[in-house]
C-alpha positions as CSV (number, residue, x, y, z in Angstrom):
1,X,8.6,-37.2,-62.0
2,X,8.4,-34.3,-64.4
3,X,7.3,-30.8,-63.3
4,X,3.7,-30.0,-64.2
5,X,3.5,-27.8,-67.3
6,X,1.9,-24.4,-66.7
7,X,0.9,-22.1,-69.5
8,X,2.1,-18.5,-69.4
9,X,-1.3,-17.2,-68.3
10,X,-1.3,-19.6,-65.3
11,X,2.2,-18.6,-64.4
12,X,1.2,-14.9,-64.6
13,X,-1.9,-15.5,-62.5
14,X,0.1,-17.5,-59.9
15,X,2.8,-14.8,-59.8
16,X,0.1,-12.1,-59.3
17,X,-1.5,-14.2,-56.5
18,X,1.9,-14.6,-54.9
19,X,2.5,-10.9,-55.1
20,X,-0.9,-10.1,-53.6
21,X,-0.2,-12.6,-50.8
22,X,3.2,-11.0,-50.3
23,X,1.6,-7.5,-50.0
24,X,-1.0,-8.9,-47.5
25,X,1.9,-10.5,-45.4
26,X,3.9,-7.2,-45.6
27,X,0.9,-5.3,-44.4
28,X,0.4,-7.8,-41.6
29,X,4.0,-7.5,-40.6
30,X,3.8,-3.7,-40.6
31,X,0.6,-3.8,-38.5
32,X,2.2,-6.3,-36.0
33,X,5.3,-4.2,-35.7
34,X,3.2,-1.2,-34.9
35,X,1.2,-3.2,-32.3
36,X,4.5,-4.3,-30.7
37,X,5.7,-0.8,-30.6
38,X,2.4,0.3,-29.0
39,X,2.6,-2.5,-26.4
40,X,6.2,-1.6,-25.6
41,X,5.1,2.1,-25.1
42,X,2.3,0.9,-22.9
43,X,4.7,-1.2,-20.9
44,X,7.0,1.8,-20.4
45,X,4.1,3.9,-19.3
46,X,2.9,1.2,-16.9
47,X,6.4,1.0,-15.4
48,X,6.5,4.7,-15.0
49,X,3.1,4.7,-13.3
50,X,4.2,1.9,-11.0
51,X,7.3,3.8,-10.1
52,X,5.3,6.9,-9.4
53,X,2.8,4.9,-7.4
54,X,5.6,3.4,-5.3
55,X,7.0,6.9,-4.7
56,X,3.6,8.2,-3.7
57,X,3.1,5.3,-1.3
58,X,6.4,6.0,0.4
59,X,5.4,9.7,0.7
60,X,2.0,8.7,2.2
61,X,3.7,6.4,4.7
62,X,6.1,9.2,5.6
63,X,3.1,11.6,6.0
64,X,1.3,9.2,8.2
65,X,4.4,8.9,10.5
66,X,4.8,12.7,10.6
67,X,1.1,13.1,11.4
68,X,1.4,10.7,14.3
69,X,4.6,12.4,15.5
70,X,2.7,15.8,15.2
71,X,-0.1,14.5,17.4
72,X,2.5,13.3,20.0
73,X,4.1,16.8,20.0
74,X,0.7,18.5,20.4
75,X,-0.1,16.3,23.4
76,X,3.3,17.2,24.9
77,X,2.7,20.9,24.2
78,X,-0.7,20.6,26.0
79,X,1.2,19.0,29.0
80,X,3.8,21.8,28.9
81,X,1.1,24.4,28.8
82,X,-0.6,22.8,31.8
83,X,2.6,22.6,33.8
84,X,3.5,26.2,32.8
85,X,0.2,27.4,34.1
86,X,0.6,25.3,37.3
87,X,4.0,26.7,37.9
88,X,2.7,30.2,37.5
89,X,-0.1,29.4,40.0
90,X,2.3,28.0,42.5
91,X,4.6,31.1,42.2
92,X,1.5,33.3,42.8
93,X,0.6,31.2,45.8
94,X,4.2,31.5,47.2
95,X,4.1,35.3,46.9
């Protein structure tokens, strides 16, 4: 089967169309590469935020434990103050 015969003008037009399509494809590839780069940066940022969130959660848990411990110590301090006052009263009574 012989190749179809194209005149010079048709070849030139086809070549120009191919070049135009190539430019469109190059532009698309460039845009997609930029989008990939943006998505990768967003992913890195998201990971950093997740890591920071995890660290903050750990700090919050630690703070809650420390607050609970502080309340226990305050209660013990009130008890110590009570017994200190009681001891002073008993010493006064013994005098």
